[in-house]
N, C-alpha and C positions, 0 to 999 in steps of 0.2 A: 423601463421594465421590459422583460422579454416575452416573446411568444415562442414557446418551445416547439415550433412547427418547422422542421427543415423542408426545403423544397425538394421534390423528387428529381431524379436525374433525367437528362436528355437521352432519349432512346435512339440509338443508331439503327436498330431494326426497323423502326417506323420510318426513319429517314431513307431507308432503302426501299420503301414502298410496301412493307408488310402490312396487310390490311386485316389481319386476323382479329377476331372479337376480343381476344385477350389483350392485344396491343391497343386496340381502340378504346378499351375500358379505362386505360390510364393515360392516354395521350390525345391531345386535340390537334389535329392537323388542319391548318387553315390555309386555304388557297389565296395567295396574294392577289390573284387576278379577280377574285370574287368580292374583294373589299372595295369600298368607296375610295376614290383617289384622294388621299390626304397626306399631308407632310408627316414624315416619321418623327416620332418623339424619341430623343435619345434617353437611354436608361442609365442612370448613375449607379454603378455597381456598389455593393456594400463594401465598406472598408474592411480589409482582412484583419481580424482581431489578433492574428498570430504574428503580425509583422515584427513587433518587438521581441517576441519569443524566438522568432527566426534569427534575429540579430544575435541574441544571446547564445542560441544554439551554434551559430557560426563561430563564436568565440570558443565554445566548449569543444568544437569539432574543427580545429584549424586545418586538419588534413583534408576536409571536404569529402570524407568517405561516405557520408550518409546518402543513400540513394534517393532519387526522386520518388520511387515507389513507396519507400518508407514514409516520406513526407506526405504523400497523398493519403496513405493509410492513416496517419495521425490526424490529418484534416477531417477525414470521414469519421474517425472515432470521436472527434470533439463534439459531433452533433448528437451523439447518443445520450439519452437522459440518464442522469446519475441515479444511484440507488436511492430508495425512498428516504433513508435516514441521513443521507448526505446533505451537507449544507451547500449553498450556492458558492460557486467559485468567485473569487474577487476579480477574475479576468473574463467576465462575461462579455461577449461581443456587443458592439453598439448596434442596436436595432432601431435607430431613429428612422431608417429608411425602410422599415419592414413592410410598409404598405405600398412601396414601389415594386412593381412586378414587371416581368418581361413583356413588353408591348409587341403585338403582332406586326411584323414588318409590312409596311404599306399603309398603315393607318390605325386608328383606334375606333371603338364603337361610337355610334352617334350619341352626342351628349343628351339629346332629347329622349333617348330610349334607355330603359333600365337594363342594365347588363344582366343577361341570363346566366344561370348557373351552368356549370359543366354537365354534360349529359351523363346519366348513370349507365351502368352496364346493361340493365334491362332495356333501357331506351334504345341503346345502340344495337342490341341484338334484335330488337323488334323493328328497327328502321328498315325501309324498303331497299336500301342499297348503301354502299360504302360512301364515306365522305369523299367528295371530288378532290382530286389532287391537281395542283397547278405546277407550272414550271419552277417557280420559286416559292418555297414554303418555309414556314417556321414551325418547329416541333417543340411543344411545351409539355413536359411531364408533370403530372399532377398526382399527388399522393391519394391513396384510397379514401382517406378521411375527408377529402374535399368533394367527393361525389355526393351531391345532394339529390336524392331521387324524388321526382315529382310524381310521375305516374307509377303506380305499383309500389308505393313506399312500403317498407317493411312494417308489418302490423305489430310486431313485438320488439322489445328492447334487445332480446337475445338475437333475433333475426337481423336487426340493424347492426349489432356489434359484430356478428359473424360476417356480414357483408363488409364491414369496415375493417375487420382484421384479416380478411381473406388474402390480401396482398396481390401482387401481380405475378404473372407467369413470365415476365421478362427475364432473359438470361442474366441480366445485371442485378436482379434482386437478390438480396442476401437476408435470410431469416434472422430476426432479432433474437439475440440470446438474452432471455429474461434474467439469467443469473448475473448478467453484467449490469444490473441496475434497474431491471424491470422497465426497459424502455417502452414508450408508448408505440402504438402502431403507426404513428406519424413520423417515427424516426427515419433518418435518411437511409436510402439503400446504398449498398457499397457500389463502387464504381469499377467496372471491368477494366483490367489492365492498368489500374491505378490512375485512371483519368476518366472524364465524362465520356459516356458512350457515344455521344454525338459530337465528337471532336473533329470529325471530317468536314471538309468544305461542303459536301453534299447536304449534310444535316443542318447547317446553318445558312444555307442559301449562298454560300461562298463569301460570307461576310466575316473577315478575319478580325474585326475590331472588338468582338465580344470575348471577354476574358473568361474562359471556362472555369478556371480555378476559383474565381470570385463568385461565379454563379452557384457553385456548390453551397455557399454560405447564405444564399437568399432563402428566406423563410416563406413558406406558403401562406397566402392569406385566405385560402379557400376553405379552411376549417369552419364548420358551422359555428356561428356565434353562440348558439345555445350550448354547444359542447365546451367552448372556451369559458362560458359563464359557470358551468358546473365545475370545470377544472379549477377555476379561480376560487369558488366558494369552498371547495375542499382544501385547497392550499391555504386559504385564510384560516380555516379551522385547524389545520396543522400548525400554522404559525402561532396561533393563540392556544394551542393544545386544547381545543374545544371540540370534543368528539360529537357532542350533541348537534352542533350546527353543521358539521361535516356530514353526518348521517342524514340530516334533514335534506341536504343538497343531493345526496345519493338517492334517497327515496323520491325526491322531486324528479330526478332523471328517469327513474323507473316508471313513475306515473305518467310522464310526458313522452315516453319512448325516445329519450335523448341518450345518445351513446356515451358511455363512461370509458375514458381512456385507461389504458393499462397502468400508467403511472399513478392515476388516481386510485385504482384498486390497491396498489402497494402502499400508497400514502395512508389510506384508510386502515389497512391492517396494522401498520405501525402506530397509528393513532389509537387504535384499540388497546395496544400495549401501553401507550403513554410515551410520547416522544421525549427523548433526552436532549435532542437538538432541534432547532427550528428548521422549518422547510421554506425554501425560497419561493416567493409568490411570483411566478413568471407570466403574468397576464398583462395585456396592454392597458395603459392608462386611458381614462376617459371619464367625463363627468357623469355619464349614465351608469358607470361601473364602479365608481369610487366608493370604497367602504372603509371607514376608519377602523384601525386595529382595536381589538377589544382584549386587553391583557387580563381583564378580570373574568373573561368568559369561562376559563377552566374552573375558577373558584365557584361559579354559579352552577356548574354542571354537577348533577347528583347521580351520575351513572355508576352503578356498582360493578364489581368484578364479574358477577354473573351475567349482567347485561352486556358487558364488553365481550365476554366469551360468545354470547349469542350473536352479536354483531359480527365478530370475527369469522364464525363458521358460516354465517349467511353470505358474507362476502366471498369466502373460500368456495362455497358451493356454486355461487354465481360464476366465479372464474373458471371452475371446472366445467360448467355447462357451456362455456364459451371456448373450451380447450385452451385456456390461457394458463400456462404453467406458473407455479409459485417458485420464487427464487429463495435463496438462503435467508435473506432479510425477512421475507414474509413468513417463512416457517419459524424463524426465531421469535417473531412477534407472537405467533399463535402459541408456541410452547410456553412463553413467558406468561401469557394470559392464563393458560391452564394451570401453571404452577401457582399463580396467585390464588386460584380456587382449590389448590391442593389436589388436583386431579392428575396425579403423577402417572398412573397407568395410561391415561389418554395421551399424556405428553410423550410417553415412550412410544406409543403407536404413531404419533405424528413424526417422531424422529425416524422410526422405521420407514415411514412413507417418504420422508425427505431424502433419505439415503438411496432411494430407488428412482428418484427424479433426476434426469440428466442435467436439467437447468439449475439444480441446487448443488452448489459446490461447497461442501461443509467447511465451516470455520469454527474456531473455538467457542465463539459466543453462542452458537447454536446449542451447545451442550452445557455451557458453564452455569447457566441459571439452574438447571436441574441438578447438577452436581452440588451446587451450593445449597439448594433446598434440601436435598437428602442429608447433607452434612448438618444443617441447622436442626433438622428433625432427629438427628443422631441415628439415622438409618445407615450404619456403616457398610453393610453388604451391598445395598443399592448404590451408595456413593462410589464404592470400589468398582461396581459393575459399570457405572457411568464412566469412570476413569478408563476402564478397559475399552469401552466403546470409542472413547476419544483416541486412545492409543492405536486402535485398528484403523482409524482415519489418518494416521501418521501426523497427529497434532500433538503439541507439547503443552503441558500446563504452565501457567504463569504463577507468580508468587501469590496472586489473589486466590486461585483455586487450591494451591497447596496449603495456604493458611486456613481455608475452610476445612480441609481434610484434617489438618493438625488440631483444630478446635474440636472437630468431631471425635478424634482419638482421645483428647483430654476428657471430653464428656463421657466417653464409654470406657475409659481406662485401657485402651488398646495400645500396648507398648510396641507391638510389631509395626503397626501403622505409623505411630509417632516417630519411631526410629527411622523408618524408610523415608518419611516425608521430610524430616529435618536434614537428612543426608542429601535429599534432592535440592532443598533450599540452599544448603551449603555449597553445592555444586553449581546451582543456577544463579544465585543472587550474591554478588560481591558484598554489598552492604544491605542487610535486610531492613524492612520498614519497622517503624515503632510498634505496629500491631503484631508483627511476626516476633519481635524481641519479647513483647509482653506475653505472647502465647508460649514461647520457650520457657520463660521464667515461671509461668503458671504451672507447667508440667512438673518442673523440679520442686515446686513448693506444694504440690498436691500429694495425697496419699498414694497415688498410682506409681510414684517414683520410688517408693519404698516397699521392700518385700514384707509381707505380713504372714504370720502363722495361720491366721484364719482369713480365708478369702473374703475380700470386700464384695458385698452384694451390689451389683450395678444393674438396674432394671433393663437397660437396652444394650447390654454387652453382647456382641455378636459371637457366633461360634468360632473359636480360634482356628479350627481346621479349615473352615470355609474361607476365613480371612486369608490364611496362608496360601490357600489354593488360588485365590484371586490375585494376590500379589505376585505369585509365581507366573500366572498367565499374563499379567500386565508387563512384566519384565522378561518374558520368555526369550525374546530376540536380542536381549542386551548382551553385548560382548564383554563389557567391563563396566561395572557399576561404580557409583561414587564411593570414595573411601569411607570406612567405618569411623564414627565419631566416639567409639567406646560405649560402655554400658550406660543406659539411661535409667537403670534401677539399682538401688543400693540397699544393703541390709540396715545401715545406720542413718541414712539420710544425706542431705546435701547442704553445702555452704555456698552462699552467693555474695558477690560483691559487684556493685555498679559503679560506673564512671571511673574505671581504673585507667590511669595514664600509662604511657609506654615511652621507652627510650628509643627514639627513631634511629639511632646509630646501629643498634644491634637487635631491637625488638624485645628488650627486657621489660616485663611488666613491673611497675614501680610500687604498687601497693595491692591490698586486697588478699583474697584467699589463695591467689596464684602468684604472690609477690616473688620476684626473682626468676620466674619461669620465662623462657624465651619463645616468642612467636617464631614460626618457621615458614620458609617459602613453600608453597604448595606446588609440587612439580607436576608436569604433564607426563602421562604414561606414554610408553612407546606406541601404543595403538592410537593415542590422540595425535601424536606427531604425524604418523603415517596417514591418518584420516584427513588431517588438514592439508597435507601435501597433495594427496590425491584429489581433494575437492578443488584446490586451486588450479591444478592442471586440467581438470575437467571443465572448469569455467573458461579457461583459455582456449581449449581445443574445440569445445562443443557450444560455447556461448552461455550456458546456464546449467544448473543442476536439475536432475530428474524431478525432484519434489519441490522445486522453487516455483511458487505460484505467482510471484510478483513479476511484472514486466519492466520494473525499474532497476537500475543499477544500485540506487541508494546514494547517500551522500550528496544529493542534489545534482547528480551527474546525468539525469535524464533517463530515457528508456534504454534498455539493453539493445545492442546492435546485433542484427543477424544477417547483415548484408556483406558478409566476408566470404572469401574463398577458403574452405576448410584445408585444402591441400597446401595453399600458399601459407596460411597461418601455421600449419604443422611444420613446414620447412623452416620458417622463421624461429619457431620455438625450439626446434631441434638444434639449430645453429647456436642458440643461447645456451642450451643445456651442455652442448659440447664445449663451448667457451668456458663455462663454469667448471666443467670437469678438468679441463686442461689448466685452469688458473690455480685451483687448489683452495685451501682453507680461507674463509672470510670470517673475521671477528666482528666487524661492524659494516652493515650495508646502509648507505645514505640515500634517502629520498631527496635527490638533488633539486628537483623542481620545487618541493616544499621549502627547502632552504633558500633557493634562489628567489622565490616570490615572497619571502618573509618580510613584512613591513614595507611592501612595495605598492601599496594601494593609495599613495598620496597623489595630489594633483600634479599633472604633467609627468607622472612616473613613466619610465621607458617601457616599451612593450616586451623587452627581453628580460630574462632572469638576471639577477645580480650574480655574475660569475665569480666575483671576488668573495662574496659571502660563502659560496660553495667551497671555494679554495681554503678559506679560513677554517671551516669545519673539518675539511679533509686533513689539513696540516695539523690541526689539534690532535686528532686521533693518531696520525702518523708519529707525532712526537711522543705519544704514549706507547709506541711500539705495537700498535694494533694494525692488523691486516684489513685494509679498507677497500670497499668497492663503491664507486659512485654510479648511480643509475639515473640516466637522464634521456629524455626523448630526443631522437635525432633532429627534429625540427629546430631545436634550440641551437644547432650548429649550422643552420642554413646561412649562407652569406647575406641573404636579405634580412636576417634577424640578428645575427651575432655581429656586433661591431668588430672591426679589424683589430682593435687594440687588445681584445681578449683572446685572440687566436693563440698567442703563446701559452695561455693557460690550458687550452685544449691540447696543444702539443705536449705539454708537460704531463698532463694526466694520461695521455695515450702512451707516452714513452715509459711511464712508470707502471703501466698496466693496471691502473685503478679506475678506469672508465669503461662503462658499457652503454652504448647508445641504443635505445630501444627503437624498433622499427615502426614505420607509419602504420596506422590502423590498429594498433594494439595499445592497451593501457599499461603505462610504465609501472603502475602499482603491482601488476601481476608479477613483474620480474623481480623487484626487490623483495616481495613477499616470498617468492620461491627461494631466493637466496637465504632469507632468514630461516625458513623452515628446513631447507636442505642442510644447511650448515649449523642450524640452531644458534644463530648469531644474534647480536643486538641490532635493532633498527633505529636509526636516528630520523625522527619525523615528529612534527607537531600535529600531523593529520590524525584525527580520531578514528579513521578507517571504518566509517559506518557503512560504506558500500560493501566492504568485505563482510562485515557483521551480518548484513541482511542477505547477501547473495549466498554465502557459504552455508547458511542454515546450521551452523554448529556454534551457537552463541556460548554455550557452556565452556567449550574448549577454547574458543577464540578469545573470550574475555580474560581467561586465565593466562593464555599465552601473551596477550597484550600487556597485562599487568607485570609480567616477569621479564619482558624483552624489549619494551619500547623506551627509548631515550628521548627526552624533550630537550629543547635548546633555547637559548636567547643570546643576545649580543650585549656586551658591556662597553666599557670605555676603550678609546683608541690606545694602542700600544705598539711597540716595535715587535715585529714577528720574526725577525732573523737578524744576523749580524751585519747585513748589508744596508741597514737603515730602512727597510720596507716596513710600512705601518699597516696595521689592520685592527679590527675590533676584537676585543676579548670575547672568546666563546664560552658561555656558561652552560654547563651540561647538567641535566637532572637525570641521574641513573635510577633504575628501579630500586625500591627499598630492599633492605636485607631480608624482609619477611613479607608474607602475603597478608593483606588486610581483608580477611574473610573468616567465616566461621571455621574453626579448626580445633582439633584435639591436641592438647599439650600436657604432658605428664599425666596426672590423675584428674584432669579437669577439662573444661570446655571454655573457649574464649569466643565471644560474639561481638563483632565490631558494632559500634553505635554511630548514628548519623552525626556528622559535624558540619559546621557552616562552610559553605563553598563546595560541598560535594556535588559533583556533576560528572556525567558520562561514566560513572562507575556502576550504574544500574543497568538492568537488562534492556530496558527500552532506549537507553542511550540519551535520554533527554531530561531525566529528573534532576532538579536542582534543589538542594536542601534550603530550608527557610533561614532567614537571617537571624532568627532568635535561637538557632541551634548553637551548641558550644563550638568554639573555634579550634579546639584542640582535639586530637584523636583519643578516643576513650573506648573502653570495652566493658561488657558484662562478663564476669568470670564466675564459673560454677565448678565446684570441686566436691568430690565424694568425701564424706566424713570418715575418719580413721577409727 
């Protein structure tokens, strides 16, 4: 079990002889000459928990372009505490050596004496003179939380926490961003120039044997045990979803002037809301601290929503008194507590406050609960206002929020809102959920879908003019909205048919009210094509998009790289664009690496791609009179990687002009995606392209493009590939279907796809898989206007 206490950094300023009070407050400079002469004890550094990750990263980055600075930055970021609601990583470092600390060179304290705590700032400032310096010294940096004040101890908890949160004035100190997980004040300081500040020989007494990189992962043991105990009790309460015991620990800390860590505050706020996920208990094991989990604790707790709200605001006020900012997760918890008590106006005020706090980076979950609550209460204008607030934050609704709005429109009979929401779902979600399908069917079976001579009285129906004005404001900056799905109201009513099957060859519906009608491919607009092309080029040349908040590439490819030379990358990209312009039309672009690595993960598999598989695919398309372009990274043609027997294939591809070798330091996916968008060609790959999905931030467009332009492949039996007796595997191709499997308008009706067994990667989140009890055939809900 872990102690989430990273050790402070070695200070180079102190090593240079800086005797300022600010430096002395966080550093102990010990004169080797003043210590009793004893044999030095070697210190076993902690095992670097990222060793295996580094090996994997080396495989993902064979070009070795990742800078040491980026690696140091990653190592430092690993020590920051996660957000309160996050679960513990499975790759926690091994802290069996957590109690081993850096020993002072020249000896250890006398065994017969009790080791005295590090002096506090007040003690040092009141001391008669500076700590004497010797010729050889060891500098140990200690986090603020380790300073245990004896004389002049703070009289109040607030004063003690303010002292604990004050931080150092060392140039290497970096303020902790509470928005990145509400890290406690014991979180590690960033390291200047990507390395420990005391990396010089002067700082470590000329001893080169100490590995500075591993020292960064040593955790401090100087945190007050009472602080650790309070942390542990609160974490136990979070683990068991037991607010009562966690608040008891909090009150115990206040009564006994024990500092409460920042992360504990965040955990308490999330516990007031009610945790959806467990919290890792990161306290050291020990017989005096062992407490058995109590899964039934939550059931025994009788804390009502009003009491939870009181607790939440008490904690919030305490944090504000300590100048400890709330992050997005904390504000989300408070908003959800208020919503449970139906205090919507107060929730709006908290949202206003959160948007003005720098450490709070808005996410959809901050607003989603309020939008859903308004929708359930059938408060249409308030729900639309919340949607407008979300839009202003440049956030998009998911199917869950759109479903809530749809159900609100059904309850209030608002045709304008239902029409717009169902169009958004048709654009956003390839295959809607069962709940969404049920809501669509409910509308067309309700009296709101039929015109009536006498207006139907609806108690909570909103003013149509205000509804229209809000919708116009929400979509004010929209260049091109989703296509219309036709009328949703009729004079005579509607016919519905469920579980309608389809002919996969041409998309003809086989039965039901739309029997004989054909499903159509849903094309991309000209604006959509240009937008995707522009996004891809911006990712290539600038490294990311303006509104992309994620630091990861997606698709398990690690963090986005920013260690490139913009001018060099621009020149390489220009060379590719010129090559493509000179080459001319491309019908099929092949992700050659994906083909070459297909089924190559067996034991003793070669390190290189299967060049023959790539050639089989290329020849298959050439035999179909298609203009083909192979895109493959240049490292695959290195003499150290490519066997000599495959070099004739490379020569053949180059002579026929069907090969482009992508340069080092650039993702080959960018190149074949550009070809596909520029020439609007097919892409042969089994890659689900999740990295593009998340980076490009245009999921509506991208999923539709992928559905219409991706070709999947497999290999069959061996066969003769030409008249010369050469043999190869049969290439089986799966082309896009003749129609789009999504909500669409056909003739006088509406076709809604239903979930089928095996559905995966067709949903917006890219991970949903349909249950095994779903039908194995493709079916539709069909709706048609009565004649």
